[in-house]
C-alpha positions as CSV (number, residue, x, y, z in Angstrom):
1,M,39.4,37.5,21.0
2,T,42.5,39.4,22.2
3,M,42.7,42.8,23.8
4,N,44.3,44.1,20.6
5,R,41.5,43.1,18.6
6,F,38.7,43.9,21.1
7,L,40.0,47.7,21.2
8,F,40.4,47.7,17.0
9,L,36.8,46.5,16.8
10,L,35.7,49.1,19.6
11,M,37.3,51.6,17.7
12,V,36.2,51.2,14.0
13,L,32.5,50.4,15.1
14,M,32.1,53.9,17.0
15,P,31.3,56.2,14.1
16,M,32.6,59.6,15.7
17,T,33.6,60.3,19.2
18,A,31.4,60.4,21.8
19,N,31.1,64.3,21.9
20,A,31.0,64.9,18.0
21,F,28.5,66.0,16.1
22,D,28.3,64.2,12.9
23,L,27.5,66.6,10.0
24,Q,26.9,64.5,6.8
25,G,26.5,66.0,3.5
26,H,23.7,64.1,1.7
27,R,24.5,62.6,-1.7
28,G,27.5,65.0,-1.3
29,A,25.6,68.2,-1.2
30,R,22.6,67.5,-3.3
31,G,21.1,70.9,-3.1
32,L,24.2,73.0,-4.2
33,A,25.9,70.4,-6.8
34,P,24.8,67.2,-8.8
35,E,23.9,64.3,-6.6
36,N,26.3,61.4,-6.0
37,T,28.8,62.9,-8.3
38,L,32.6,64.0,-8.0
39,P,31.5,67.7,-8.3
40,A,29.0,67.4,-4.9
41,F,31.4,65.4,-3.0
42,A,34.2,68.2,-3.6
43,R,31.8,70.8,-2.9
44,A,31.0,69.2,0.7
45,L,34.6,68.9,1.4
46,S,35.4,72.2,0.7
47,L,32.5,73.4,2.7
48,G,33.6,70.9,5.7
49,V,31.6,67.7,6.4
50,T,32.2,64.9,9.4
51,T,30.7,62.4,6.6
52,L,29.9,62.0,2.9
53,E,26.6,60.4,2.5
54,L,26.2,58.4,-0.9
55,D,24.2,55.7,-3.0
56,V,25.7,52.7,-4.5
57,G,24.9,50.1,-7.1
58,V,26.8,47.4,-8.9
59,T,27.3,47.4,-13.0
60,R,26.6,44.3,-14.7
61,D,30.7,44.1,-15.0
62,G,31.0,44.3,-10.9
63,V,31.9,47.8,-10.7
64,V,30.6,49.8,-7.6
65,V,29.1,52.8,-8.9
66,V,27.7,55.8,-7.1
67,M,24.3,56.4,-8.1
68,H,20.7,56.8,-6.1
69,D,18.3,55.0,-8.0
70,R,18.3,51.4,-9.1
71,R,17.5,52.3,-12.8
72,L,18.1,55.4,-15.0
73,N,16.1,58.2,-13.4
74,P,14.6,60.2,-15.8
75,D,14.9,63.4,-13.7
76,V,18.8,63.2,-13.6
77,V,20.1,61.4,-16.5
78,R,20.2,62.4,-20.1
79,G,21.6,59.8,-23.0
80,S,24.5,60.5,-24.9
81,D,22.6,62.2,-27.6
82,G,21.9,64.8,-24.9
83,Q,18.3,64.5,-24.5
84,W,16.5,63.5,-21.2
85,L,15.4,60.0,-21.1
86,A,11.5,59.5,-21.5
87,S,11.2,57.3,-18.8
88,P,13.1,55.0,-16.4
89,G,16.3,53.8,-18.0
90,P,17.5,50.4,-17.7
91,A,18.7,49.0,-14.2
92,I,22.5,49.9,-13.0
93,L,22.9,45.9,-13.2
94,E,22.0,45.7,-16.9
95,L,24.7,48.2,-17.9
96,S,28.4,47.6,-17.9
97,Y,30.4,50.4,-16.3
98,E,31.2,51.6,-19.8
99,E,27.9,51.8,-20.6
100,L,26.8,54.0,-17.8
101,Q,29.6,56.2,-18.8
102,R,27.9,57.3,-21.7
103,Y,24.9,59.2,-19.4
104,D,25.4,62.4,-18.1
105,V,24.1,63.2,-14.5
106,G,25.0,66.7,-14.6
107,R,22.0,68.6,-14.3
108,L,18.4,68.2,-13.1
109,K,15.5,68.3,-15.6
110,P,14.3,71.6,-16.2
111,G,10.9,72.4,-15.3
112,S,10.8,69.1,-13.4
113,P,9.1,68.6,-9.3
114,Y,12.5,67.6,-8.7
115,A,14.4,70.8,-10.4
116,R,11.9,72.9,-8.7
117,G,13.0,71.4,-5.2
118,F,16.6,72.1,-5.4
119,P,16.7,75.7,-7.5
120,D,20.2,76.5,-5.7
121,Q,21.9,73.3,-7.4
122,A,24.5,74.2,-9.9
123,A,24.3,72.3,-13.2
124,I,27.7,70.8,-14.5
125,D,27.0,69.3,-17.9
126,G,29.3,66.0,-18.9
127,T,29.2,65.0,-15.2
128,R,29.3,61.0,-15.1
129,A,28.4,58.7,-12.4
130,P,31.7,57.8,-10.5
131,K,33.0,54.8,-9.4
132,L,33.0,53.9,-5.4
133,A,36.6,54.0,-5.6
134,E,37.0,57.4,-7.3
135,V,35.3,59.3,-4.5
136,F,38.0,57.5,-2.0
137,A,40.5,58.9,-4.2
138,L,39.2,62.8,-4.2
139,V,39.2,62.5,-0.6
140,A,42.9,61.6,-0.6
141,K,43.6,64.4,-3.1
142,A,42.2,66.7,-0.6
143,G,44.3,65.4,2.2
144,N,41.5,65.0,4.4
145,S,42.1,61.9,6.5
146,A,39.2,62.1,9.0
147,V,36.2,62.3,7.0
148,R,33.6,59.6,7.0
149,F,31.8,57.8,4.0
150,N,28.3,56.8,5.1
151,I,27.4,54.3,1.9
152,E,23.6,53.3,1.0
153,T,23.1,50.0,-0.5
154,K,20.2,50.6,-3.1
155,I,18.5,47.5,-3.1
156,S,15.0,46.6,-2.7
157,P,13.5,43.4,-1.6
158,L,10.5,44.2,-4.1
159,A,12.7,44.8,-7.0
160,P,14.9,41.6,-6.5
161,T,15.7,41.3,-10.4
162,E,16.9,45.2,-10.3
163,T,20.2,44.5,-8.3
164,L,22.3,41.6,-7.2
165,E,21.2,39.7,-4.3
166,P,21.5,40.9,-0.9
167,E,24.9,38.8,0.0
168,T,26.5,39.4,-3.2
169,F,25.7,43.2,-3.3
170,A,27.0,43.4,0.3
171,R,30.3,41.4,-0.4
172,A,31.1,43.5,-3.6
173,L,30.7,46.9,-1.3
174,I,33.0,45.2,1.3
175,A,35.7,44.2,-1.0
176,E,35.5,47.9,-2.6
177,I,35.8,49.6,1.1
178,R,38.6,47.0,2.1
179,V,41.1,47.6,-0.7
180,A,40.7,51.5,-0.3
181,G,41.8,50.7,3.2
182,M,38.7,53.0,4.5
183,A,36.9,50.3,6.6
184,A,37.5,52.0,9.8
185,R,36.0,55.4,8.3
186,T,33.2,53.8,6.6
187,S,29.4,52.9,7.6
188,V,27.2,50.7,5.4
189,Q,23.3,52.1,5.7
190,S,20.3,50.7,4.0
191,F,16.4,50.5,4.3
192,D,17.0,46.8,3.6
193,W,18.4,45.5,6.6
194,R,19.3,42.1,5.1
195,T,22.5,43.8,3.4
196,L,23.3,45.0,6.8
197,Q,23.2,41.3,8.4
198,V,25.6,40.2,6.0
199,V,28.2,43.3,6.7
200,Q,27.7,42.5,10.4
201,A,28.5,38.9,10.0
202,E,31.4,39.0,7.3
203,A,32.8,42.5,8.0
204,P,32.4,43.6,11.8
205,E,35.1,46.1,11.4
206,I,32.7,48.2,9.3
207,A,29.6,49.8,11.0
208,T,26.2,49.5,10.0
209,V,23.2,52.2,9.8
210,Y,19.5,51.0,10.0
211,L,17.3,53.1,7.6
212,S,13.6,53.8,8.5
213,L,11.0,55.3,7.0
214,A,7.4,54.7,9.2
215,R,5.1,56.5,6.7
216,G,3.9,56.5,3.1
217,G,4.3,54.0,0.3
218,G,7.9,54.0,1.2
219,D,7.5,52.5,4.6
220,N,10.0,49.9,5.5
221,I,8.9,49.3,9.2
222,Q,5.2,48.5,8.7
223,V,4.0,48.9,12.1
224,G,0.6,46.9,12.5
225,K,0.6,45.1,9.2
226,P,0.3,41.2,9.4
227,G,3.5,39.3,9.1
228,A,7.3,40.3,8.9
229,S,8.0,43.7,6.9
230,P,10.2,42.0,3.6
231,W,12.6,45.0,4.6
232,L,13.7,44.0,8.2
233,A,15.6,40.9,7.4
234,G,12.9,38.6,8.2
235,R,11.5,40.2,11.6
236,D,8.1,41.4,12.5
237,I,8.4,44.6,14.1
238,D,5.2,44.1,16.3
239,D,7.1,41.1,17.8
240,H,9.2,44.1,19.7
241,G,6.2,46.2,20.6
242,G,6.4,48.2,17.3
243,S,9.7,49.8,18.5
244,V,12.4,50.4,15.8
245,P,15.2,51.1,17.9
246,R,14.7,47.7,20.1
247,L,14.4,45.7,17.0
248,I,17.5,47.6,15.9
249,K,19.5,46.5,19.3
250,V,18.2,42.7,18.4
251,L,19.7,42.9,15.2
252,G,23.3,44.1,16.9
253,G,22.8,47.3,15.2
254,R,24.6,50.4,17.0
255,I,23.1,53.3,14.9
256,W,19.8,54.4,13.6
257,S,18.8,56.7,11.0
258,P,15.1,57.6,10.9
259,L,13.5,59.8,8.7
260,A,13.5,63.2,10.9
261,N,9.7,63.6,10.9
262,D,9.5,60.1,12.3
263,L,11.5,61.1,15.1
264,D,10.1,62.5,18.6
265,E,11.7,63.4,21.9
266,A,10.4,59.6,23.5
267,G,11.8,57.4,20.5
268,L,15.1,59.4,20.8
269,K,15.1,58.7,24.6
270,E,14.3,55.0,23.9
271,A,17.1,54.5,21.5
272,K,19.8,56.6,23.6
273,A,18.8,54.1,26.8
274,L,19.7,51.3,24.3
275,G,22.8,52.9,23.4
276,L,22.2,53.7,20.0
277,T,23.4,56.6,17.8
278,V,20.7,58.6,16.2
279,I,21.4,60.3,13.1
280,P,17.9,61.7,11.1
281,W,17.9,62.3,7.5
282,T,17.2,64.4,5.2
283,V,17.2,67.9,7.4
284,N,17.2,70.7,5.1
285,D,15.4,73.6,7.1
286,E,17.2,75.6,9.9
287,A,14.6,75.7,12.2
288,A,14.4,71.9,12.2
289,M,17.8,71.7,12.1
290,R,18.1,73.5,15.5
291,R,15.4,71.8,16.9
292,L,16.8,68.4,16.4
293,V,20.4,69.4,17.5
294,Q,18.9,70.7,20.3
295,M,16.9,67.5,21.1
296,G,20.1,65.8,21.4
297,V,20.8,63.9,18.2
298,D,24.1,62.5,17.1
299,G,24.1,64.0,13.8
300,L,22.1,65.0,11.0
301,I,22.0,64.3,7.3
302,S,21.4,67.3,5.1
303,D,21.3,68.2,1.1
304,Y,22.7,71.8,2.4
305,P,25.9,70.9,4.8
306,D,26.4,74.7,4.6
307,R,23.1,75.8,6.4
308,L,23.7,73.0,8.7
309,R,27.5,74.4,9.5
310,K,25.6,77.8,9.8
311,V,23.0,76.3,12.7
312,L,26.1,74.4,14.6
313,A,28.0,77.4,14.7
314,E,25.0,79.7,15.9
315,L,24.7,77.0,18.8
316,G,28.6,77.0,19.4
317,M,29.5,73.6,18.3
318,T,32.8,72.7,16.9
319,L,32.8,72.5,12.9
320,P,34.6,69.9,10.8
321,A,37.5,71.6,8.8
322,P,37.0,72.4,5.4
323,T,39.6,70.8,2.7
324,P,39.1,72.4,-0.2
325,V,39.7,70.4,-3.7
326,T,38.3,70.2,-7.3
327,P,37.1,67.0,-9.0
């Protein structure tokens, strides 16, 4: 490897400068605008964030689109008749991009537990799921040459027929990122670490982020359970002392994104000792934000980037510049 190549990889694999705090708008700004939509990303950019966090799937005709759920979510999606879906709809993989555009994702279903959780989210009827390319274009329109993209592959080893298989999914996303010239500003994250291994092997210029959840039905770590977790790229966490940071390091990872409530000071200290960047998700309470920042995390993912900006300002930290834009 030449020195220039080494310096290039060192630069792009670091998600931020050593002293910067990564303020990430979750699904754009889910608490304020419809999730994973151009209005949500415009709101986050207009407030000022370091990173736009978002989720992607791939349609039947190979378009990388921004949407959280593998199947259409009846709490978020209305059909072309304006009616809420009665049950989970078709998988994104089963729809062409044109077919997906028939669905409205501009408001939460009134009265649903989901809607009650985000009472400040502004409804914007007529909003459609965007292409990833449209998010890149929105940032260019805003004139923002610094904001990063933290893109989650929505894939599950427990539902293999609902998405492309990991290699094809990861390659489709890599291609889209490279076409846009955004590799140096993008990280790919996932709970399904198989996709991260593909990115590291085939696109080392793109950073990877290892998501973890160590509780409840979504537990992808599975400490103390027999055999390897299907989420951990064939590894058994118990072979690594039950340590998520240690396994991430073994897998060549550099960034760990744990559920905020899973992270304690000992885990943060261990991760830092291994040279990992630590960015918990998803933190909406200002007291919790303040506690985690003072603990020494490298960034936070929040549905309310306005709240996180307020906390960081109170702590005397530098804030990313707003770049107002309309979708």
